[in-house]
C-alpha positions in Angstrom: 0.0 0.1 0.1 2.9 2.4 1.0 4.8 1.8 -2.2 1.6 2.1 -4.3 1.1 5.6 -2.6 4.6 6.7 -3.3 4.3 5.8 -7.1 0.9 7.6 -7.6 1.7 10.7 -5.6 4.3 12.1 -7.9 1.7 11.6 -10.9 -1.0 13.1 -8.8 1.4 16.4 -8.1 2.5 16.5 -12.0 -0.9 16.4 -13.1 -2.2 19.2 -10.7 0.8 21.4 -11.8 0.0 20.9 -15.6 -3.6 21.7 -14.9 -2.8 25.0 -13.0 -0.2 26.0 -15.6 -2.9 25.4 -18.3 -5.4 27.7 -16.5 -3.0 30.4 -16.1 -2.0 30.3 -19.8 -5.6 29.8 -20.9 -6.7 32.9 -18.7 -4.1 35.2 -20.2 -5.2 34.1 -23.9 -8.5 35.4 -23.1 -7.2 39.1 -22.7 -6.4 41.5 -25.3 -4.3 44.6 -25.1 -5.3 47.7 -27.2 -2.7 50.2 -28.1 -3.4 53.6 -29.3 -0.6 55.8 -30.6 -0.5 59.2 -32.0 1.6 59.1 -35.3 1.4 62.6 -36.6 4.2 65.3 -37.3 5.1 67.5 -34.4 6.3 70.9 -35.6 4.6 72.3 -32.4 3.3 70.2 -29.6 0.9 72.9 -28.5 -0.7 72.8 -31.9 -0.8 69.0 -32.2 -2.5 67.8 -29.0 -5.0 64.9 -29.4 -7.5 63.9 -26.9 -8.6 60.3 -27.1 -11.3 58.5 -25.2 -11.7 54.6 -25.4 -12.3 53.6 -22.0 -14.5 56.5 -20.6 -11.5 58.7 -19.7 -10.1 61.3 -21.9 -6.1 61.1 -22.5 -4.3 64.3 -23.7 -1.6 62.8 -26.1 0.9 64.8 -28.4 2.5 63.2 -31.2 4.9 60.3 -30.5 2.8 59.3 -27.4 0.7 56.3 -26.8 -1.6 54.5 -24.2 -2.7 51.0 -24.1 -5.4 49.1 -22.0 -6.1 45.4 -21.4 -9.5 43.9 -21.1 -11.2 40.6 -21.8 -11.9 39.8 -25.5 -15.6 39.9 -25.0 -15.6 43.8 -24.9 -15.9 46.2 -27.9 -14.3 49.5 -27.9 -15.1 52.4 -29.8 -12.8 55.3 -29.5 -13.3 59.0 -29.9 -10.5 61.3 -30.8 -10.5 65.2 -31.2 -7.5 66.7 -33.1 -7.4 70.7 -34.0 -10.8 71.2 -35.2 -11.4 67.6 -36.3 -13.0 64.6 -34.8 -13.1 61.0 -35.5 -14.5 57.7 -34.2 -13.1 54.3 -34.7 -13.5 50.6 -33.5 -10.4 50.1 -31.8 -11.5 46.4 -30.8 -14.1 44.3 -31.8 -14.2 40.8 -30.4 -15.5 39.2 -33.8 -12.9 40.9 -36.1 -9.9 40.7 -33.5 -10.8 37.3 -32.1 -7.6 35.7 -32.9 -5.1 38.4 -31.6 -3.9 39.2 -28.0 -2.7 42.8 -29.1 -4.4 45.2 -31.4 -2.9 48.6 -32.5 -4.6 51.8 -33.6 -2.4 54.5 -35.1 -3.8 58.0 -35.3 -2.6 60.0 -38.3 -3.3 63.1 -40.4 -5.1 61.1 -42.8 -7.3 58.8 -40.6 -7.2 55.9 -38.2 -5.4 52.8 -38.9 -5.5 49.1 -37.4 -2.6 46.7 -37.1 -2.0 43.4 -35.2 1.9 43.3 -35.9 2.6 47.2 -36.3 3.9 46.4 -40.2 0.7 46.0 -42.1 -1.9 48.7 -41.4 -5.5 49.1 -42.7 -7.3 52.3 -42.8 -10.6 52.2 -40.6 -12.0 55.6 -40.9 -11.1 59.2 -41.5 -11.1 62.6 -39.4 -14.4 64.8 -39.8 -14.7 68.5 -39.5 
């Protein structure tokens, strides 16, 4: 009986460790990090301040700055930005469109709002409106 317990105990401990590790990894995979960056020229930071709201809070950003937030993949984030006399709205994260990604990047540029999953390939989502 004691021999059988000594042989089974390591298997039980290994199984529990693997289960815990799987739950931690699985839990992290259900999160997404949304990055929003201001990618505009900056001759004068005072003239190029952008206000961005994705989470219910407004962020004051200048060219080259970014912010990010992490949430579960079931949420939907419609962001609103104001720059000079222009405004724009874009879908920064959408659970169906972005379901296979743990990072989503938004780039705010003079000619609009762009989306990427790798920061190399960008798709235009929308434009600024006066």
